[in-house]
C-alpha positions as MATLAB code, in Angstrom:
seq = 'MRFLHTSDWHLGRTLHGQDLTEAHQLFLDHVVDLARSRQVDAVLVCGDVFDRTVPPATSIAQLQDTLRSLTAFTRVILTPGNHDSAERLGYGADFYRDVLVVRAKLEQVGTPVAVGNTVVYPLPYLDPNSARFFFAEDEPLPRTHEAVMSAALRAVDRDLVRRRADRPDLQAVVMAHGFVLGGTATDSERDISVGGIEFIPVSVLENMGYEDAAPSGGVDYFALGHLHRPQQINATVPVHYSGSPLAFSFSEATYQKVSLVVDLTAEGASVEAVPVPQKRELVTLSGTFSELTSGIHADAAEKWVRARITDAVRPLDLVSRLKEVFPHLLHVEYIGSTSSAVERHTPQSSTKNPVETICRFLNSVSGAEVTDAQSELVETMWNEAQAQK';
ca = [
     -12.439   20.643  -14.176;
     -11.874   17.110  -15.306;
      -8.665   15.259  -14.343;
      -7.375   11.735  -14.337;
      -6.175   10.395  -11.172;
      -3.659    7.684  -11.231;
      -0.754    6.918   -8.569;
       1.648    3.769   -7.933;
       2.824    3.183  -11.423;
       5.959    1.421   -9.856;
       7.843    1.534  -13.015;
      10.743   -0.998  -12.745;
       8.970   -3.519  -10.632;
       9.315   -6.980  -11.138;
       6.434   -9.820  -10.323;
       7.996  -12.890   -8.662;
      11.169  -12.032  -10.802;
       9.072  -11.358  -13.983;
      10.035   -8.460  -15.836;
       6.810   -5.990  -16.132;
       8.252   -3.514  -18.849;
       5.682   -4.606  -21.487;
       2.529   -4.713  -18.994;
       3.654   -1.061  -17.904;
       4.060    0.104  -21.354;
       0.513   -1.266  -21.875;
      -0.764    0.830  -19.068;
       1.199    3.979  -20.069;
      -0.236    3.853  -23.596;
      -3.781    3.609  -21.897;
      -3.227    6.522  -19.892;
      -2.119    8.611  -22.891;
      -5.301    7.600  -24.967;
      -7.424    8.101  -22.126;
      -6.477   11.321  -21.161;
      -6.626   12.378  -24.846;
     -10.105   10.729  -25.549;
     -11.603   12.365  -22.483;
     -10.010   15.619  -23.022;
      -8.809   15.893  -19.517;
      -7.681   19.140  -17.891;
      -4.970   17.646  -15.976;
      -3.342   14.027  -15.186;
      -2.488   13.543  -11.553;
      -0.059   11.027  -10.613;
      -0.056   10.635   -6.680;
       3.300    9.104   -5.629;
       5.443    6.012   -6.327;
       6.252    6.832   -9.979;
       9.148    4.347   -9.629;
       9.459    1.394   -7.797;
      12.920    2.430   -6.103;
      14.836    5.394   -5.759;
      17.447    4.697   -8.596;
      15.248    3.230  -11.296;
      16.417    1.266  -14.245;
      16.969    3.150  -17.571;
      14.372    1.534  -19.430;
      11.938    2.744  -16.654;
      13.208    6.432  -16.883;
      12.790    6.278  -20.614;
       9.285    4.995  -20.248;
       8.392    7.996  -17.910;
      10.119   10.463  -20.317;
       8.128    9.107  -23.334;
       4.863    9.317  -21.593;
       5.327   12.718  -20.356;
       6.495   13.832  -23.774;
       2.993   12.502  -25.075;
       0.733   13.617  -22.560;
       2.376   17.441  -22.182;
       1.782   17.776  -25.977;
      -2.284   18.075  -25.232;
      -2.685   18.358  -21.324;
      -1.157   19.036  -18.068;
       0.797   16.527  -15.684;
       1.026   17.030  -12.058;
       3.314   14.491  -10.064;
       4.156   14.015   -6.857;
       6.859   11.369   -5.444;
       5.814    8.742   -3.127;
       7.682    6.647   -0.410;
       9.382    4.377   -3.037;
      10.552    7.555   -5.079;
      13.488    9.688   -4.398;
      12.140   12.949   -4.117;
      15.327   14.564   -4.997;
      15.825   12.683   -8.079;
      12.277   12.744   -9.444;
      12.031   16.572   -8.670;
      15.434   17.156  -10.268;
      15.051   20.048  -12.668;
      11.458   20.905  -11.848;
      12.050   24.543  -11.600;
      12.961   24.709  -15.325;
       9.795   22.531  -16.469;
       7.047   24.167  -18.457;
       3.645   24.869  -17.009;
       2.145   21.785  -18.579;
       4.505   19.538  -16.338;
       4.544   20.465  -12.567;
       6.640   18.214  -10.341;
       6.203   19.140   -6.597;
       8.751   17.216   -4.511;
       9.750   19.684   -1.800;
       8.280   20.540    1.741;
       8.792   24.226    0.884;
       6.133   24.067   -1.656;
       3.280   22.373    0.338;
       0.351   24.938    0.455;
       1.290   26.407   -2.950;
      -1.387   25.177   -5.263;
      -1.277   24.657   -9.072;
      -4.167   26.550  -10.735;
      -6.283   24.621  -13.343;
      -9.184   26.454  -14.548;
     -11.650   27.334  -11.750;
      -9.742   24.651   -9.725;
      -6.596   24.755   -7.572;
      -4.567   21.567   -6.970;
      -2.488   21.173   -3.896;
       0.032   18.449   -4.333;
       1.948   17.067   -1.481;
       5.028   14.810   -1.677;
       5.378   11.896    0.464;
       5.695   13.200    4.156;
       8.370   11.221    5.782;
       7.713   12.027    9.654;
      11.376   11.742   10.079;
      12.197   14.652    8.283;
       8.692   16.483    7.889;
       8.179   16.727   12.001;
      11.199   19.109   11.715;
      10.022   21.364    8.740;
       6.627   21.727    9.996;
       7.616   22.348   13.696;
       6.831   25.432   15.529;
       7.927   25.572   19.200;
       9.399   22.048   19.009;
       9.318   18.919   16.653;
       6.184   17.580   15.799;
       5.216   13.794   16.983;
       6.924   11.194   14.838;
       3.730   10.227   13.278;
       2.118   10.248   10.006;
      -1.065   11.777   11.320;
       0.891   14.710   12.839;
       2.904   15.770    9.630;
      -0.158   15.243    7.175;
      -2.220   17.468    9.934;
       0.406   20.080    9.784;
       0.552   19.851    5.779;
      -3.141   20.044    5.456;
      -3.350   23.258    7.960;
      -0.786   24.895    5.438;
      -3.185   23.993    2.507;
      -6.280   25.325    4.255;
      -4.566   28.726    5.394;
      -3.947   29.444    1.385;
      -7.292   28.123    0.663;
      -9.053   30.495    3.188;
      -6.982   33.329    1.545;
      -8.052   32.556   -1.957;
     -11.637   31.787   -1.151;
     -12.087   35.039    0.368;
     -12.202   36.514   -3.073;
     -13.623   33.581   -5.132;
     -16.120   31.569   -2.446;
     -16.632   28.950   -5.361;
     -13.119   28.135   -5.899;
     -12.843   24.427   -5.891;
      -9.701   22.630   -4.478;
      -8.070   19.160   -4.876;
      -5.469   17.543   -2.594;
      -2.851   14.964   -3.791;
      -1.430   12.984   -1.123;
       0.508    9.743   -0.441;
      -0.263    7.539    2.736;
      -2.394    5.036    4.516;
      -5.749    6.580    5.693;
      -7.608    4.445    8.077;
     -10.540    2.758    6.626;
      -8.615    1.767    3.340;
      -7.665   -1.969    2.566;
      -4.089   -2.982    1.931;
      -2.663   -5.675   -0.087;
       0.311   -7.665    0.027;
       2.466   -5.441   -2.304;
       2.831   -2.072   -0.440;
       5.836   -1.194    1.298;
       5.568   -0.630    5.208;
       5.697    2.845    6.085;
       5.159    2.580    9.722;
       7.074    4.751   12.068;
       7.464    3.927   15.578;
       4.497    1.499   14.792;
       2.367    4.368   13.928;
       1.731    4.578    9.993;
      -2.172    5.550    9.874;
      -3.909    8.693    9.175;
      -7.342    9.119   10.496;
      -9.876   10.025    8.055;
     -10.798   13.064   10.166;
      -7.637   14.543    9.494;
      -8.649   14.964    5.747;
     -12.250   16.007    6.645;
     -11.300   18.739    9.174;
      -8.001   19.605    7.025;
      -5.775   18.757   10.244;
      -7.671   20.863   12.699;
      -9.688   19.317   15.410;
     -13.018   20.810   14.131;
     -14.303   22.185   11.021;
     -11.618   23.666    8.608;
     -11.850   27.315    8.384;
     -11.789   27.139    4.559;
     -14.658   24.701    4.402;
     -12.452   22.048    3.253;
     -11.411   20.623   -0.263;
     -13.593   19.152   -2.965;
     -11.733   15.681   -3.805;
      -8.707   14.019   -1.863;
      -6.677   11.910   -4.718;
      -4.868    9.607   -2.838;
      -1.653    7.056   -3.409;
      -0.078    4.345   -1.725;
      -2.774    1.696   -1.189;
      -2.789   -0.678   -4.682;
      -6.580   -1.503   -4.281;
      -8.594    1.103   -5.855;
     -11.339    2.212   -3.324;
     -13.169    5.156   -1.717;
     -12.684    5.915    1.867;
     -16.185    6.519    3.855;
     -15.808   10.095    4.639;
     -17.757   13.435    4.558;
     -15.493   14.451    1.599;
     -14.817   12.489   -1.599;
     -11.638   10.511   -0.634;
     -10.351    7.849   -3.346;
      -7.539    5.580   -4.055;
      -6.820    5.094   -7.740;
      -4.658    1.917   -6.899;
      -1.894    0.712   -8.656;
      -2.320    0.093  -12.252;
      -0.869   -3.565  -12.375;
      -1.399   -6.380   -9.807;
       1.841   -6.693   -7.977;
       1.214   -9.370   -5.908;
      -1.286  -12.486   -6.105;
      -3.589  -10.927   -3.450;
      -4.439   -8.178   -5.960;
      -5.647  -10.941   -8.747;
      -9.555  -10.428   -7.493;
     -10.313   -7.041   -8.593;
      -9.849   -4.894  -11.266;
      -7.181   -2.304  -11.659;
      -8.600    1.187  -12.884;
      -7.772    4.643  -13.588;
     -10.279    7.453  -12.042;
     -11.732   10.034  -14.494;
     -13.056   12.738  -12.055;
     -15.416   15.570  -13.060;
     -15.832   18.344  -10.542;
     -18.754   20.549  -11.079;
     -20.745   22.855   -8.612;
     -22.607   19.702   -7.574;
     -19.457   17.881   -6.514;
     -17.197   15.200   -7.726;
     -18.305   12.498  -10.093;
     -15.813    9.458  -10.369;
     -15.758    6.948  -13.242;
     -13.319    4.077  -12.802;
     -11.906    3.076  -16.317;
     -10.413   -0.412  -16.552;
      -6.650   -0.654  -17.027;
      -5.873   -3.148  -19.883;
      -3.552   -6.134  -18.375;
      -0.886   -8.186  -20.088;
      -1.828  -11.106  -18.459;
      -4.303  -12.197  -15.651;
      -3.065  -13.627  -12.372;
      -4.497  -17.106  -11.066;
      -3.711  -19.475   -8.101;
      -4.345  -23.209   -8.712;
      -4.440  -25.582   -5.796;
      -4.534  -29.124   -6.111;
      -2.313  -32.191   -6.543;
       0.353  -32.470   -9.318;
      -1.975  -34.710  -11.360;
      -4.913  -32.485  -10.800;
      -3.206  -29.526  -12.028;
      -1.645  -31.194  -15.026;
      -4.527  -32.968  -15.837;
      -5.946  -30.318  -18.497;
      -8.818  -29.119  -16.396;
      -6.945  -25.676  -16.156;
      -5.952  -25.437  -19.696;
      -7.505  -21.894  -19.677;
      -4.632  -20.858  -17.480;
      -1.661  -21.611  -19.870;
      -1.495  -17.554  -20.863;
      -1.914  -16.532  -17.524;
       0.490  -15.959  -14.576;
      -0.009  -19.066  -12.501;
       0.771  -19.435   -8.827;
       0.762  -23.166   -7.983;
      -0.202  -24.841   -4.565;
       0.660  -28.595   -4.774;
      -1.222  -30.577   -2.291;
       0.465  -33.958   -2.984;
       1.383  -35.986    0.143;
       4.997  -36.441   -1.230;
       6.718  -33.563   -3.040;
       6.863  -34.497   -6.690;
      10.163  -34.579   -8.368;
      11.167  -31.938  -10.615;
       8.017  -30.305   -9.772;
       8.789  -26.666  -11.112;
      10.293  -27.641  -14.362;
       7.539  -30.225  -14.872;
       4.618  -27.567  -13.929;
       6.289  -25.021  -16.431;
       5.564  -27.351  -19.176;
       1.807  -27.083  -18.853;
       1.969  -23.424  -17.415;
       4.567  -21.403  -19.372;
       4.140  -18.224  -17.286;
       4.236  -20.072  -13.988;
       5.737  -17.426  -11.420;
       5.336  -19.126   -8.135;
       4.977  -22.677   -6.322;
       3.887  -23.709   -2.900;
       4.193  -26.999   -1.966;
       1.704  -27.291    0.982;
       1.307  -31.134    1.388;
      -1.932  -32.720    2.242;
      -2.100  -32.247    6.118;
       0.659  -29.461    6.661;
       0.996  -25.811    5.958;
       3.713  -24.788    3.789;
       5.211  -22.891    6.819;
       5.255  -25.840    8.914;
       6.816  -28.146    6.011;
       9.414  -25.688    5.549;
      10.465  -24.585    8.925;
      10.631  -28.086   10.845;
      10.991  -27.494   14.491;
      13.361  -30.021   16.386;
      14.680  -29.997   20.243;
      17.528  -32.415   19.527;
      21.238  -31.344   19.063;
      21.824  -34.636   17.025;
      22.799  -33.193   13.363;
      21.588  -36.544   11.797;
      18.233  -36.333   13.371;
      17.737  -32.816   12.597;
      18.334  -33.696    9.174;
      16.098  -36.507    8.994;
      13.403  -34.439   10.437;
      13.944  -31.924    7.884;
      13.739  -34.536    5.185;
      10.484  -36.034    6.516;
       9.274  -32.361    6.746;
       9.868  -31.583    3.141;
       8.892  -34.718    1.723;
       5.809  -35.800    3.656;
       7.183  -39.378    4.008;
       9.142  -41.100    7.040;
      12.995  -41.445    6.396;
      13.955  -45.191    6.202;
      16.685  -46.715    8.413;
      18.588  -46.972    4.930;
      18.245  -43.273    4.336;
      19.183  -42.334    7.945;
      22.043  -44.414    7.650;
      23.172  -42.911    4.323;
      22.606  -39.544    5.866;
      24.727  -40.444    8.699;
      27.752  -41.636    6.615;
      27.572  -38.519    4.787;
      27.723  -36.333    7.617;
      30.730  -38.060    9.212;
      32.370  -37.834    5.793;
      31.983  -34.037    5.719;
      32.976  -33.694    9.233;
      36.231  -35.598    8.375;
      37.029  -33.451    5.637;
      37.034  -30.100    8.007;
];
């Protein structure tokens, strides 16, 4: 079996207010072209198809067009993540043709999708608040991601034991959405911690939810979603995150976004990371205003820019003047020459004198001492404002 492993499309998301519709379309065209050129048997989308439970109309149209194109020549298996609404994403799934499979219900956990000599077990995002009751036996499971994922994988394993009794060479893939220990997060994933516990030990995947080895012998590949950095988890079985197709924070600017083409053979899983084309690069520039606008960063004019300004005194009209040099400027941080941005924008004061507090704030954001004349002006304005109450 050859399949394309993707996840975390987050259709409808923005980047510091920047609309990403065109960037997403570039990726979606890449998925269709890659799936066609590599003649994959299926495209796996492991959760977070949309960025929010009620996606914008443009994002819905993008998904419809992409699914229409893909299902003209291959199969698509899709599951919801923690950003999606399982009910909305799975609406109408019972009426879809075999070329499009959406698994959004807990009742479907453990029921595979046959693709050639391989069975794919799609798991929707398992919210412990509800899944702990669904998988309960004598009493509800602990309210953790580890507990509900373990229960789901045991259900998968029971089905796989039965199938491998007749076909010992049957290969199996599990699609899941969650934070497996050993993975590296970025700044752009939504916190899914429940009661402080969001992690799934890798042993849960290796043993299919059992304390010891899984009766079925385990699966051949775990296709994971949730973490936006593409990575392989150190485990006794192949466990891969495809990562998000776009960078949704500047913390993701240092590594390449990819789609994973996976070949399953009798020898195991072979994984190829294919770069995803990007509309623009992301870059962080640090220095004084004069340094950033001197021309030494001319190559950043067509990139999405985060600027960190280190002037001792905050320049006037900072953002508008920077945009003249960097038209695609997304974010500006004034960090000054001696203090961090947090320190400068959250001044601490023990005084209850409002004029003094205001002056401390002005000193914090400007980096310059407030003069007597300025202090008197602040006091005058404060007294006038109080008199109008």
